[in-house]
Backbone of each chain as ProteinMPNN parsed JSONL, in Angstrom:
{"seq_chain_A": "MATLADVFRVLNDLRADGVIEQYAIGGAMAMVFWAEPTVTFDLDVFVFLPGTSSPIVSIEPLYTALRTRGFEVVAEHVMIHGTPVQFLVSPNELGDAAIETAAEQQLEGVSFRVMRPEYLCALWLQAGGAKRRERVEVLRQSGVVDETTLQRLLAQHVVSR", "coords_chain_A": {"N_chain_A": [[142.678, 129.583, 85.031], [141.443, 130.558, 88.248], [143.291, 130.817, 91.362], [143.971, 129.78, 94.757], [145.343, 131.878, 95.788], [144.216, 134.056, 94.502], [141.784, 134.192, 95.792], [142.63, 134.89, 98.35], [143.631, 137.377, 97.735], [141.304, 138.833, 97.333], [140.322, 138.882, 99.943], [142.262, 140.455, 101.161], [141.838, 142.825, 99.775], [139.288, 143.482, 100.676], [139.866, 144.125, 103.289], [141.597, 146.287, 102.91], [139.829, 148.085, 101.838], [138.264, 148.618, 103.975], [136.023, 147.132, 104.508], [136.142, 144.862, 106.015], [137.713, 144.654, 109.208], [139.822, 143.071, 110.046], [141.172, 139.804, 109.349], [141.363, 136.197, 109.511], [142.389, 133.055, 108.34], [140.746, 130.109, 109.23], [139.572, 126.966, 110.558], [139.358, 123.929, 108.548], [141.073, 124.494, 106.405], [143.129, 125.91, 107.559], [144.258, 123.873, 108.974], [145.188, 122.336, 106.877], [147.184, 124.025, 106.036], [149.007, 124.094, 108.266], [149.386, 121.428, 108.913], [148.324, 118.672, 107.526], [146.831, 117.605, 104.368], [143.287, 117.676, 104.224], [139.878, 116.816, 103.648], [137.77, 119.39, 102.716], [134.987, 121.431, 101.976], [134.624, 124.073, 102.076], [135.889, 127.372, 102.826], [136.862, 128.699, 105.788], [136.688, 131.878, 107.078], [137.587, 133.944, 109.555], [136.48, 136.972, 110.918], [136.863, 140.459, 111.857], [134.412, 142.855, 111.977], [133.754, 146.227, 110.927], [133.057, 148.575, 113.545], [129.77, 149.305, 114.802], [126.876, 151.177, 115.892], [125.146, 149.413, 116.963], [124.825, 146.644, 119.248], [124.616, 144.15, 118.218], [126.014, 142.47, 115.559], [125.882, 142.918, 112.035], [126.146, 140.983, 109.132], [125.473, 141.651, 106.68], [126.369, 144.071, 105.315], [128.914, 143.232, 104.506], [128.304, 141.099, 102.785], [126.968, 142.569, 100.847], [129.026, 144.181, 99.864], [130.582, 142.226, 98.688], [128.858, 141.177, 96.787], [128.716, 143.402, 95.145], [131.212, 143.301, 94.082], [130.896, 141.253, 92.371], [130.586, 138.677, 93.314], [128.781, 135.778, 94.226], [126.335, 135.194, 96.733], [125.621, 132.322, 98.474], [123.583, 130.538, 100.418], [124.728, 131.418, 102.973], [127.352, 131.256, 102.239], [129.973, 132.654, 100.319], [130.666, 132.715, 96.968], [133.739, 132.868, 95.878], [135.781, 133.278, 93.302], [135.209, 130.593, 92.529], [135.408, 129.305, 94.931], [133.816, 128.359, 97.868], [133.322, 130.557, 100.409], [133.08, 131.007, 103.832], [132.237, 133.533, 105.935], [132.986, 134.245, 109.184], [132.03, 135.876, 111.991], [134.027, 136.909, 114.65], [133.342, 135.171, 117.587], [133.935, 135.42, 120.292], [136.303, 136.211, 122.997], [138.476, 134.493, 122.715], [138.356, 133.871, 120.02], [138.827, 136.438, 119.056], [141.478, 136.811, 119.895], [142.709, 134.834, 118.41], [142.453, 135.789, 115.821], [143.815, 138.203, 116.013], [146.438, 137.393, 116.524], [147.191, 135.953, 114.331], [149.208, 134.255, 111.88], [151.163, 135.808, 109.422], [151.378, 134.964, 106.104], [152.608, 133.838, 102.876], [151.394, 133.254, 99.58], [152.108, 132.516, 96.369], [153.13, 135.107, 96.175], [151.134, 136.578, 97.299], [149.941, 137.902, 100.267], [148.569, 136.38, 103.164], [146.535, 135.697, 106.074], [146.741, 133.366, 108.644], [145.323, 131.436, 111.224], [147.146, 130.605, 114.183], [148.481, 127.373, 115.186], [148.062, 126.723, 117.958], [145.944, 128.333, 118.71], [143.97, 127.435, 116.989], [143.643, 124.844, 118.007], [142.722, 125.471, 120.601], [140.314, 126.789, 120.009], [138.929, 124.722, 118.742], [138.774, 122.84, 120.795], [137.262, 124.299, 122.552], [134.855, 124.547, 121.138], [134.182, 121.889, 120.914], [133.308, 118.381, 120.261], [133.758, 115.356, 118.384], [135.076, 115.329, 115.875], [136.466, 117.725, 115.855], [138.156, 117.395, 118.028], [139.717, 115.372, 117.043], [141.065, 116.698, 115.038], [142.643, 118.36, 116.588], [144.39, 116.5, 117.664], [145.695, 115.665, 115.337], [147.082, 117.979, 114.623], [148.741, 118.176, 116.865], [150.236, 115.804, 116.596], [151.582, 116.425, 114.333], [153.561, 117.98, 115.136], [153.463, 120.726, 115.414], [152.375, 122.2, 117.399], [152.747, 124.298, 120.132], [152.866, 123.27, 123.256], [152.952, 124.555, 125.738], [152.026, 127.116, 125.197], [149.466, 126.447, 124.286], [148.31, 125.29, 126.609], [148.295, 127.527, 128.261], [146.49, 129.16, 126.881], [144.166, 127.615, 127.084], [143.718, 127.664, 129.824], [143.457, 130.389, 130.261], [141.164, 131.036, 128.813], [139.326, 129.43, 129.915], [138.833, 126.764, 128.96], [137.877, 123.458, 128.805], [139.96, 120.573, 128.886]], "CA_chain_A": [[141.781, 129.384, 86.167], [141.881, 131.251, 89.464], [143.956, 129.999, 92.376], [143.649, 130.19, 96.126], [145.953, 133.197, 96.003], [143.236, 135.055, 94.053], [140.791, 134.319, 96.874], [143.283, 135.659, 99.418], [143.746, 138.764, 97.263], [139.998, 139.461, 97.593], [140.254, 139.142, 101.39], [143.13, 141.612, 101.437], [141.163, 144.008, 99.226], [138.185, 143.82, 101.587], [140.457, 144.798, 104.445], [142.119, 147.589, 102.468], [138.678, 148.966, 101.601], [137.567, 148.864, 105.238], [134.803, 146.317, 104.63], [136.442, 144.099, 107.231], [138.867, 145.261, 109.901], [140.912, 142.098, 110.055], [140.681, 138.446, 109.085], [142.32, 135.083, 109.625], [141.885, 131.763, 107.875], [140.643, 129.111, 110.294], [138.963, 125.724, 110.091], [140.134, 122.843, 107.944], [142.146, 124.999, 105.54], [144.26, 126.244, 108.428], [144.93, 122.606, 109.277], [145.948, 121.977, 105.672], [148.385, 124.86, 106.027], [149.974, 123.747, 109.313], [149.624, 119.993, 109.092], [148.207, 117.783, 106.368], [145.598, 117.801, 103.606], [142.05, 117.052, 104.671], [138.824, 117.256, 102.733], [136.806, 120.401, 103.128], [134.374, 122.029, 100.792], [134.536, 125.529, 102.198], [137.012, 128.072, 103.446], [136.389, 129.502, 106.921], [137.452, 133.109, 107.295], [137.109, 134.649, 110.75], [136.665, 138.402, 110.648], [136.347, 141.574, 112.656], [133.707, 143.813, 111.121], [133.827, 147.593, 111.474], [132.114, 148.824, 114.625], [128.537, 150.059, 114.555], [126.253, 151.573, 117.158], [124.367, 148.287, 117.472], [125.634, 145.584, 119.878], [124.516, 142.948, 117.375], [126.688, 142.754, 114.309], [125.228, 142.428, 110.812], [127.111, 140.576, 108.115], [124.902, 142.059, 105.39], [127.247, 144.993, 104.557], [129.998, 142.445, 103.9], [127.729, 140.407, 101.624], [126.676, 143.586, 99.82], [130.306, 144.554, 99.248], [131.046, 141.112, 97.854], [127.973, 141.137, 95.602], [129.143, 144.515, 94.291], [132.437, 142.849, 93.382], [130.522, 140.205, 91.409], [130.586, 137.346, 93.911], [127.43, 135.357, 94.587], [126.135, 134.662, 98.092], [124.806, 131.105, 98.411], [123.381, 129.86, 101.706], [125.744, 131.865, 103.946], [128.695, 131.146, 101.679], [130.178, 133.554, 99.183], [131.478, 132.024, 95.965], [134.825, 133.755, 95.447], [136.631, 132.562, 92.334], [134.95, 129.153, 92.558], [135.647, 128.752, 96.263], [132.824, 128.837, 98.832], [133.961, 131.143, 101.591], [132.148, 131.38, 104.888], [132.78, 134.574, 106.807], [132.504, 134.023, 110.544], [132.395, 136.987, 112.871], [134.625, 136.385, 115.871], [132.248, 135.064, 118.566], [134.333, 135.636, 121.692], [137.668, 136.737, 123.173], [139.446, 133.536, 122.163], [138.327, 134.12, 118.57], [139.506, 137.725, 118.835], [142.93, 136.61, 120.045], [143.162, 133.998, 117.283], [142.566, 136.662, 114.642], [144.869, 139.213, 116.26], [147.788, 136.81, 116.553], [147.357, 135.082, 113.16], [150.51, 134.327, 111.2], [151.116, 136.36, 108.064], [152.077, 134.042, 105.201], [152.569, 134.218, 101.459], [151.124, 132.234, 98.559], [152.3, 133.138, 95.054], [153.352, 136.538, 96.329], [149.978, 137.224, 97.942], [149.969, 137.618, 101.692], [147.301, 135.993, 103.796], [146.694, 135.49, 107.512], [146.206, 132.067, 109.065], [145.378, 131.26, 112.689], [148.245, 129.745, 114.647], [147.991, 126.049, 115.607], [147.603, 126.675, 119.349], [144.62, 128.975, 118.747], [143.05, 126.493, 116.335], [143.361, 123.785, 118.981], [141.899, 126.017, 121.687], [138.968, 127.033, 119.472], [138.268, 123.425, 118.489], [138.446, 122.238, 122.093], [136.167, 125.108, 123.113], [133.628, 124.208, 120.411], [133.886, 120.493, 121.231], [132.943, 117.459, 119.184], [134.775, 114.339, 118.083], [135.849, 115.691, 114.691], [137.394, 118.806, 116.21], [139.202, 116.825, 118.904], [140.619, 114.61, 116.167], [141.932, 117.689, 114.377], [143.631, 118.798, 117.583], [145.406, 115.446, 117.749], [146.499, 115.691, 114.104], [148.02, 119.106, 114.749], [149.75, 117.811, 117.871], [151.138, 114.775, 116.049], [152.384, 117.026, 113.268], [154.68, 118.663, 115.775], [153.4, 122.171, 115.178], [151.687, 122.846, 118.525], [153.515, 124.615, 121.338], [151.955, 122.832, 124.328], [152.912, 125.558, 126.807], [151.114, 128.17, 124.739], [148.108, 125.897, 124.253], [147.798, 125.157, 127.978], [148.032, 128.886, 128.742], [145.248, 129.613, 126.244], [143.035, 126.855, 127.633], [143.472, 128.167, 131.18], [143.041, 131.794, 130.145], [139.814, 131.132, 128.26], [138.52, 128.427, 130.625], [138.434, 125.693, 128.044], [138.222, 122.154, 129.396], [140.812, 119.771, 128.015]], "C_chain_A": [[142.352, 130.111, 87.399], [142.588, 130.277, 90.406], [143.522, 130.498, 93.756], [144.228, 131.572, 96.425], [144.992, 134.309, 95.554], [142.157, 135.276, 95.119], [141.386, 135.162, 98.007], [143.407, 137.139, 99.024], [142.433, 139.513, 97.527], [139.871, 139.802, 99.08], [141.085, 140.372, 101.752], [142.494, 142.906, 100.935], [140.024, 144.453, 100.145], [138.709, 144.562, 102.81], [140.957, 146.193, 104.064], [140.984, 148.591, 102.272], [137.86, 149.218, 102.858], [136.271, 148.088, 105.399], [134.928, 145.373, 105.827], [137.65, 144.777, 107.888], [140.076, 144.339, 109.868], [140.322, 140.724, 109.756], [141.775, 137.441, 109.393], [141.636, 133.819, 109.113], [141.855, 130.816, 109.07], [140.156, 127.795, 109.7], [139.928, 124.759, 109.429], [141.279, 123.357, 107.079], [143.365, 125.412, 106.366], [145.007, 124.971, 108.808], [145.726, 122.12, 108.072], [147.261, 122.756, 105.668], [149.423, 124.338, 107.023], [150.331, 122.27, 109.337], [149.499, 119.229, 107.787], [146.894, 118.023, 105.634], [144.428, 117.054, 104.234], [140.957, 117.565, 103.751], [137.954, 118.3, 103.398], [136.223, 120.989, 101.867], [134.178, 123.532, 100.951], [135.732, 126.089, 102.953], [136.456, 128.964, 104.55], [137.298, 130.709, 107.109], [136.828, 133.841, 108.483], [137.448, 136.125, 110.596], [136.256, 139.265, 111.839], [135.652, 142.488, 111.661], [133.825, 145.2, 111.74], [132.741, 147.817, 112.524], [130.892, 149.606, 114.172], [127.956, 150.441, 115.913], [125.477, 150.414, 117.78], [125.278, 147.249, 118.134], [125.61, 144.284, 119.079], [125.084, 143.286, 116.007], [125.891, 142.176, 113.132], [126.294, 142.113, 109.775], [126.663, 141.061, 106.729], [125.774, 143.062, 104.632], [128.408, 144.268, 103.876], [129.488, 141.713, 102.663], [127.467, 141.398, 100.481], [127.957, 143.974, 99.083], [130.806, 143.457, 98.32], [130.175, 140.959, 96.609], [128.38, 142.218, 94.616], [130.374, 144.138, 93.48], [132.157, 141.672, 92.442], [130.506, 138.798, 91.979], [129.199, 137.019, 94.461], [127.383, 134.827, 96.02], [125.17, 133.488, 98.006], [124.757, 130.477, 99.799], [124.507, 130.158, 102.709], [127.178, 131.561, 103.51], [128.787, 132.136, 100.528], [131.113, 132.843, 98.211], [132.515, 133.012, 95.424], [135.765, 132.955, 94.555], [136.458, 131.043, 92.454], [135.174, 128.496, 93.908], [134.581, 129.27, 97.227], [133.497, 129.307, 100.118], [132.886, 131.48, 102.616], [132.839, 132.388, 105.801], [132.144, 134.425, 108.187], [132.98, 135.176, 111.417], [132.907, 136.396, 114.187], [133.595, 136.364, 117.0], [132.631, 135.411, 119.996], [135.796, 136.078, 121.765], [138.735, 135.79, 122.637], [139.518, 133.697, 120.634], [139.043, 135.419, 118.224], [141.024, 137.534, 118.852], [143.481, 135.801, 118.874], [143.345, 134.837, 116.015], [143.741, 137.627, 114.823], [146.278, 138.644, 116.118], [148.082, 135.939, 115.326], [148.712, 135.316, 112.487], [150.317, 134.87, 109.793], [151.979, 135.479, 107.165], [151.929, 134.524, 103.766], [152.197, 133.018, 100.594], [151.188, 132.943, 97.21], [152.444, 134.657, 95.163], [152.196, 137.297, 96.954], [150.013, 136.882, 99.429], [148.578, 137.205, 102.165], [147.586, 135.698, 105.256], [146.02, 134.182, 107.912], [146.369, 131.923, 110.58], [146.503, 130.31, 113.064], [147.676, 128.45, 115.245], [147.417, 126.015, 117.026], [146.194, 127.277, 119.482], [143.58, 128.09, 118.073], [142.648, 125.4, 117.32], [142.423, 124.296, 120.072], [140.461, 126.252, 121.213], [138.221, 125.721, 119.251], [137.9, 122.739, 119.802], [137.29, 122.991, 122.752], [134.829, 124.726, 122.455], [133.204, 122.771, 120.687], [133.517, 119.657, 120.012], [134.102, 116.563, 118.795], [135.681, 114.755, 116.921], [136.883, 116.77, 115.028], [138.517, 118.291, 117.115], [140.215, 116.03, 118.072], [141.583, 115.557, 115.454], [143.022, 118.183, 115.331], [144.759, 117.77, 117.662], [146.297, 115.424, 116.508], [147.512, 116.828, 114.178], [149.128, 118.778, 115.741], [150.753, 116.822, 117.289], [152.006, 115.317, 114.921], [153.544, 117.839, 113.83], [154.654, 120.174, 115.613], [152.764, 122.937, 116.343], [152.662, 123.081, 119.682], [152.59, 124.356, 122.53], [151.849, 123.863, 125.454], [151.934, 126.67, 126.441], [149.671, 127.676, 124.75], [147.524, 125.809, 125.661], [147.479, 126.528, 128.578], [146.713, 129.402, 128.172], [144.025, 128.921, 126.853], [142.687, 127.364, 129.025], [142.881, 129.579, 131.129], [141.581, 131.922, 129.699], [138.879, 130.058, 128.81], [137.943, 127.389, 129.654], [138.836, 124.376, 128.687], [138.988, 121.326, 128.372], [140.114, 118.511, 127.605]], "O_chain_A": [[143.564, 130.252, 87.558], [142.484, 129.06, 90.25], [142.809, 131.493, 93.889], [143.671, 132.334, 97.215], [144.959, 135.38, 96.159], [141.682, 136.394, 95.32], [140.718, 136.041, 98.551], [143.303, 138.029, 99.867], [142.449, 140.687, 97.899], [139.377, 140.871, 99.438], [140.663, 141.215, 102.543], [142.595, 143.95, 101.579], [139.822, 145.647, 100.364], [138.081, 145.5, 103.303], [140.762, 147.156, 104.805], [141.15, 149.788, 102.507], [136.871, 149.95, 102.818], [135.501, 148.352, 106.322], [133.962, 145.121, 106.547], [138.486, 145.384, 107.218], [141.208, 144.783, 109.683], [139.118, 140.512, 109.895], [142.949, 137.788, 109.517], [140.472, 133.553, 109.411], [142.821, 130.731, 109.828], [140.304, 127.541, 108.504], [141.129, 124.758, 109.697], [142.339, 122.733, 107.019], [144.501, 125.275, 105.912], [146.23, 124.977, 108.948], [146.811, 121.559, 108.224], [148.316, 122.214, 105.337], [150.587, 124.159, 106.666], [151.436, 121.896, 109.731], [150.46, 119.144, 107.022], [145.952, 118.576, 106.202], [144.579, 115.93, 104.713], [141.095, 118.627, 103.144], [137.465, 118.106, 104.511], [136.875, 121.04, 100.824], [133.631, 124.189, 100.065], [136.473, 125.368, 103.62], [135.673, 129.876, 104.284], [138.51, 130.577, 107.276], [135.686, 134.296, 108.418], [138.555, 136.484, 110.196], [135.449, 138.879, 112.684], [136.222, 142.854, 110.633], [133.981, 145.326, 112.955], [131.632, 147.299, 112.394], [130.969, 150.454, 113.282], [128.493, 150.066, 116.956], [125.184, 150.426, 118.975], [126.379, 146.995, 117.646], [126.477, 143.426, 119.244], [124.684, 144.266, 115.379], [125.307, 141.097, 113.227], [127.228, 142.889, 109.572], [127.38, 140.903, 105.741], [125.919, 142.932, 103.416], [128.832, 144.656, 102.787], [130.146, 141.702, 101.622], [127.713, 141.101, 99.312], [127.98, 144.082, 97.857], [131.393, 143.743, 97.276], [130.669, 140.655, 95.524], [128.392, 141.995, 93.406], [130.557, 144.589, 92.349], [133.069, 141.157, 91.795], [130.424, 137.826, 91.228], [128.538, 137.858, 95.073], [128.279, 134.106, 96.458], [124.044, 133.631, 97.529], [125.755, 129.954, 100.294], [125.15, 129.242, 103.223], [128.103, 131.605, 104.321], [127.798, 132.416, 99.85], [132.21, 132.423, 98.581], [132.196, 133.881, 94.613], [136.462, 132.055, 95.024], [137.44, 130.301, 92.478], [135.136, 127.271, 94.021], [134.444, 130.481, 97.396], [134.155, 128.534, 100.814], [131.906, 132.156, 102.305], [133.899, 132.111, 106.364], [130.923, 134.474, 108.332], [134.18, 135.416, 111.558], [132.29, 135.497, 114.759], [133.033, 137.403, 117.344], [131.759, 135.668, 120.827], [136.445, 136.292, 120.741], [139.779, 136.234, 122.158], [140.598, 133.662, 120.043], [139.77, 135.498, 117.234], [141.747, 138.01, 117.977], [144.589, 136.056, 118.403], [144.277, 134.617, 115.24], [144.545, 137.835, 113.914], [147.192, 139.325, 115.652], [149.108, 135.26, 115.283], [149.271, 136.412, 112.522], [149.42, 134.443, 109.066], [153.163, 135.275, 107.432], [151.218, 135.489, 103.485], [152.638, 131.899, 100.852], [150.411, 133.86, 96.945], [151.928, 135.395, 94.324], [152.263, 138.515, 97.121], [150.103, 135.713, 99.802], [147.56, 137.636, 101.624], [148.735, 135.474, 105.638], [144.869, 133.93, 107.557], [147.417, 132.246, 111.138], [146.778, 129.339, 112.36], [146.55, 128.424, 115.742], [146.406, 125.357, 117.272], [145.369, 126.796, 120.259], [142.441, 128.005, 118.531], [141.469, 125.07, 117.453], [141.447, 123.632, 120.422], [139.508, 125.95, 121.93], [137.028, 125.62, 119.538], [136.838, 122.127, 119.909], [136.448, 122.393, 123.422], [133.808, 124.6, 123.131], [132.013, 122.463, 120.696], [133.427, 120.159, 118.892], [135.268, 116.953, 118.866], [136.895, 114.562, 116.97], [138.018, 116.734, 114.553], [139.672, 118.697, 116.986], [141.41, 116.022, 118.367], [142.764, 115.252, 115.29], [144.168, 118.393, 114.933], [145.935, 118.129, 117.72], [147.502, 115.195, 116.606], [148.678, 116.645, 113.828], [150.3, 119.061, 115.497], [151.962, 116.975, 117.461], [153.042, 114.738, 114.593], [154.399, 118.321, 113.087], [155.695, 120.828, 115.668], [152.629, 124.16, 116.291], [153.321, 122.149, 120.144], [151.656, 125.118, 122.782], [150.786, 124.026, 126.053], [151.125, 127.105, 127.261], [148.765, 128.395, 125.17], [146.38, 126.204, 125.887], [146.506, 126.672, 129.317], [145.914, 130.006, 128.888], [142.996, 129.549, 127.102], [141.512, 127.486, 129.374], [141.94, 129.908, 131.852], [140.858, 132.808, 130.155], [137.804, 129.803, 128.267], [136.732, 127.188, 129.562], [139.992, 124.191, 129.07], [138.712, 121.366, 127.173], [140.678, 117.705, 126.866]]}, "seq_chain_B": "MNTRAGRARPSEELVRRQQEAKARWRHEVARRSFREKVAVMLEMQKRLYPVLEKRRAMQSWQRPWSIDP", "coords_chain_B": {"N_chain_B": [[138.658, 77.889, 114.489], [139.348, 81.3, 115.088], [139.003, 82.615, 118.287], [138.03, 85.533, 120.145], [139.557, 85.691, 122.426], [141.646, 84.034, 121.767], [142.847, 85.147, 119.606], [145.615, 86.261, 117.684], [147.684, 88.984, 118.567], [149.153, 92.231, 117.804], [152.521, 92.923, 118.767], [153.57, 94.964, 121.561], [155.744, 96.387, 120.839], [155.59, 96.452, 118.029], [153.239, 97.96, 117.709], [154.091, 100.352, 118.859], [156.157, 101.059, 117.074], [154.684, 101.434, 114.738], [153.054, 103.57, 115.472], [154.982, 105.514, 115.875], [155.97, 105.72, 113.291], [153.771, 106.777, 112.007], [153.636, 109.269, 113.265], [156.075, 110.336, 112.393], [155.549, 110.491, 109.649], [153.492, 112.373, 109.68], [154.891, 114.603, 110.587], [156.589, 114.988, 108.423], [154.799, 115.494, 106.302], [153.672, 117.839, 107.231], [155.678, 119.635, 106.757], [155.665, 120.036, 104.038], [155.023, 122.139, 101.143], [152.492, 124.694, 101.258], [151.077, 125.009, 98.907], [151.423, 122.541, 97.651], [150.051, 120.923, 99.421], [147.496, 121.963, 99.185], [146.961, 121.202, 96.584], [146.727, 118.435, 96.895], [144.501, 118.381, 98.544], [142.536, 119.421, 96.799], [142.43, 117.378, 94.929], [141.499, 115.353, 96.567], [138.957, 116.35, 97.098], [137.793, 116.099, 94.543], [137.799, 113.322, 94.192], [136.361, 112.39, 96.382], [133.895, 113.608, 96.257], [131.959, 112.354, 94.396], [131.411, 110.034, 95.83], [130.381, 110.946, 98.28], [128.171, 112.284, 97.325], [126.494, 110.246, 96.575], [125.795, 109.229, 98.988], [124.561, 111.177, 100.561], [122.453, 114.141, 100.525], [123.924, 116.821, 98.974], [124.878, 120.181, 99.743], [124.362, 123.108, 97.71], [126.729, 124.536, 97.513], [128.623, 122.75, 98.136], [130.851, 121.53, 96.472], [133.532, 120.249, 94.42], [136.228, 122.511, 94.306], [136.595, 124.998, 91.802], [139.318, 125.753, 91.122], [142.844, 126.272, 90.528], [145.658, 124.717, 92.143]], "CA_chain_B": [[138.295, 79.299, 114.317], [139.918, 82.201, 116.084], [138.102, 83.316, 119.196], [138.644, 86.82, 120.524], [140.596, 85.464, 123.432], [142.785, 83.335, 121.189], [143.349, 85.833, 118.412], [146.962, 86.819, 117.825], [147.698, 90.459, 118.622], [150.48, 92.803, 117.539], [153.323, 93.17, 119.97], [153.631, 96.381, 121.96], [156.847, 96.982, 120.082], [155.074, 96.742, 116.685], [152.29, 99.076, 117.83], [154.88, 101.559, 119.099], [156.851, 101.418, 115.828], [153.702, 101.959, 113.784], [152.646, 104.912, 115.93], [156.098, 106.43, 115.62], [156.029, 105.935, 111.844], [152.668, 107.699, 111.69], [154.042, 110.604, 113.738], [157.125, 110.823, 111.47], [154.881, 110.84, 108.388], [152.768, 113.641, 109.894], [155.894, 115.669, 110.643], [157.088, 115.215, 107.056], [153.74, 116.133, 105.508], [153.497, 119.207, 107.735], [156.73, 120.505, 106.205], [155.471, 120.262, 102.599], [154.541, 123.495, 100.861], [151.041, 124.88, 101.322], [150.551, 124.791, 97.56], [151.409, 121.101, 97.422], [148.983, 120.346, 100.238], [146.22, 122.385, 98.591], [146.767, 120.354, 95.404], [146.231, 117.138, 97.385], [143.139, 118.599, 99.026], [141.651, 119.56, 95.634], [142.281, 116.033, 94.366], [140.624, 114.625, 97.496], [137.583, 116.834, 96.844], [137.299, 115.506, 93.282], [137.591, 111.878, 94.352], [135.389, 112.097, 97.429], [132.575, 114.181, 95.967], [131.001, 111.381, 93.861], [131.05, 109.084, 96.893], [129.501, 111.656, 99.224], [126.928, 112.626, 96.627], [125.622, 109.056, 96.575], [125.398, 108.926, 100.367], [123.707, 112.198, 101.167], [122.191, 115.319, 99.702], [124.96, 117.83, 99.172], [124.464, 121.573, 99.55], [124.763, 123.601, 96.38], [128.101, 125.032, 97.533], [129.534, 121.638, 98.445], [131.347, 120.983, 95.21], [134.975, 120.462, 94.26], [136.511, 123.9, 93.955], [137.102, 125.17, 90.43], [140.541, 126.561, 91.147], [144.112, 125.553, 90.447], [146.347, 124.819, 93.436]], "C_chain_B": [[138.907, 80.139, 115.447], [138.831, 82.763, 116.995], [138.776, 84.625, 119.566], [139.788, 86.604, 121.501], [141.845, 84.862, 122.805], [143.427, 84.04, 120.014], [144.734, 86.437, 118.664], [146.898, 88.341, 117.753], [149.082, 90.982, 118.282], [151.226, 93.033, 118.85], [153.276, 94.659, 120.312], [154.692, 97.117, 121.146], [156.387, 97.355, 118.666], [154.122, 97.942, 116.721], [153.048, 100.388, 118.01], [155.567, 102.023, 117.822], [155.881, 102.04, 114.822], [153.225, 103.361, 114.181], [153.744, 105.94, 115.659], [156.219, 106.748, 114.128], [154.951, 106.923, 111.412], [153.058, 109.126, 112.084], [155.114, 111.196, 112.82], [156.516, 111.284, 110.166], [154.17, 112.193, 108.532], [153.741, 114.819, 109.954], [156.371, 116.01, 109.227], [156.053, 115.952, 106.208], [153.578, 117.596, 105.925], [154.517, 120.162, 107.12], [156.586, 120.741, 104.701], [154.897, 121.661, 102.368], [153.012, 123.537, 100.912], [150.419, 124.565, 99.958], [150.429, 123.296, 97.248], [150.252, 120.455, 98.195], [147.603, 120.746, 99.709], [145.923, 121.517, 97.359], [146.208, 118.988, 95.811], [144.778, 117.284, 97.834], [142.143, 118.71, 97.866], [141.404, 118.203, 94.981], [141.355, 115.193, 95.252], [139.167, 115.05, 97.295], [136.992, 116.135, 95.625], [136.962, 114.03, 93.452], [136.466, 111.565, 95.337], [133.976, 112.556, 97.062], [131.576, 113.148, 95.417], [130.541, 110.369, 94.912], [130.057, 109.731, 97.859], [128.137, 111.939, 98.607], [125.951, 111.465, 96.625], [125.065, 108.788, 97.973], [124.416, 109.919, 100.944], [123.501, 113.362, 100.221], [123.25, 116.368, 100.008], [124.361, 119.217, 98.978], [125.001, 122.066, 98.204], [126.219, 124.076, 96.356], [129.122, 123.928, 97.792], [129.948, 120.911, 97.174], [132.87, 121.082, 95.219], [135.234, 121.875, 93.76], [137.078, 123.99, 92.535], [138.274, 126.142, 90.428], [141.744, 125.653, 90.907], [144.799, 125.682, 91.805], [147.234, 126.056, 93.531]], "O_chain_B": [[138.963, 79.716, 116.601], [137.846, 83.325, 116.515], [139.97, 84.8, 119.323], [140.837, 87.242, 121.415], [142.963, 85.134, 123.243], [144.439, 83.58, 119.485], [144.989, 87.038, 119.708], [146.141, 88.905, 116.963], [150.075, 90.273, 118.447], [150.627, 93.301, 119.892], [152.981, 95.499, 119.461], [154.554, 98.294, 120.817], [156.732, 98.42, 118.155], [154.193, 98.827, 115.869], [152.706, 101.404, 117.405], [155.573, 103.213, 117.508], [156.196, 103.022, 114.15], [153.022, 104.224, 113.327], [153.474, 107.076, 115.269], [156.526, 107.876, 113.742], [155.183, 107.789, 110.568], [152.837, 110.07, 111.325], [155.085, 112.385, 112.502], [156.895, 112.323, 109.626], [154.232, 113.041, 107.642], [153.453, 115.899, 109.437], [156.533, 117.181, 108.883], [156.375, 116.902, 105.495], [153.374, 118.475, 105.087], [154.252, 121.356, 106.979], [157.311, 121.563, 104.141], [154.357, 122.282, 103.283], [152.337, 122.544, 100.643], [149.366, 123.933, 99.875], [149.447, 122.854, 96.653], [149.569, 119.564, 97.689], [146.657, 119.962, 99.777], [144.775, 121.144, 97.121], [145.32, 118.452, 95.148], [143.936, 116.432, 97.547], [141.043, 118.163, 97.935], [140.293, 117.918, 94.533], [140.534, 114.422, 94.754], [138.259, 114.218, 97.319], [135.863, 115.647, 95.653], [135.961, 113.548, 92.922], [135.716, 110.606, 95.156], [132.989, 111.966, 97.5], [130.454, 113.068, 95.916], [129.401, 109.906, 94.875], [129.033, 109.143, 98.207], [127.101, 111.847, 99.265], [124.737, 111.661, 96.667], [123.997, 108.195, 98.121], [123.538, 109.553, 101.725], [124.246, 113.555, 99.26], [123.444, 116.752, 101.161], [123.46, 119.411, 98.162], [125.953, 121.517, 97.648], [126.871, 124.03, 95.313], [130.329, 124.144, 97.681], [129.455, 119.828, 96.858], [133.436, 121.903, 95.941], [134.525, 122.368, 92.883], [137.913, 123.185, 92.124], [138.222, 127.208, 89.813], [141.667, 124.435, 91.063], [144.555, 126.642, 92.536], [147.877, 126.278, 94.557]]}, "name": "protein", "num_of_chains": 2, "seq": "MATLADVFRVLNDLRADGVIEQYAIGGAMAMVFWAEPTVTFDLDVFVFLPGTSSPIVSIEPLYTALRTRGFEVVAEHVMIHGTPVQFLVSPNELGDAAIETAAEQQLEGVSFRVMRPEYLCALWLQAGGAKRRERVEVLRQSGVVDETTLQRLLAQHVVSRMNTRAGRARPSEELVRRQQEAKARWRHEVARRSFREKVAVMLEMQKRLYPVLEKRRAMQSWQRPWSIDP"}
């Protein structure tokens, strides 16, 4: 059976082939990485897509590339080796910074990029909602958040605490 | 019968100890390997899915992942 490392290998291949410029794992799986297991049924992957002449980005070329590789697109998720992956185009400068500064890690010899805890917290606080605020607290209590960095990010991107 | 006003409450010291224990546990879990934590998450998916399925309509992609940790 495939493993999560196989899913990460596909992400790396997409980048090597120029289908995406860069990526970083975010969402609940990033919290699993930095803190503790939580239930999620999909894997959030934040991406930069190659530039086009249009100011509005289309995710269709990415879906096409994945279909070509044999992966099915289901309701804005792509089933990659049995794992529903949602590709999220970076929506703003905070998202850009989170992708750019992601930590490079290894799983079974496969490298992957995961957003750093401070950026996850800032993005969740920016998006708002009780569930996201709870995740911020879990990361903080896990001792993985650099508060100075987080406060700088919140001020820089005008995110209310 | 216990009224709210008369109900016994935990001491501040007990609450503090329990909060500290929770924080210690979170620190310990955070240091476990990613693979180990993914294994727990996959098990949670398997156990929670039947419960969630009874409560609400699940999307077609909302299934336990068919991968190994």
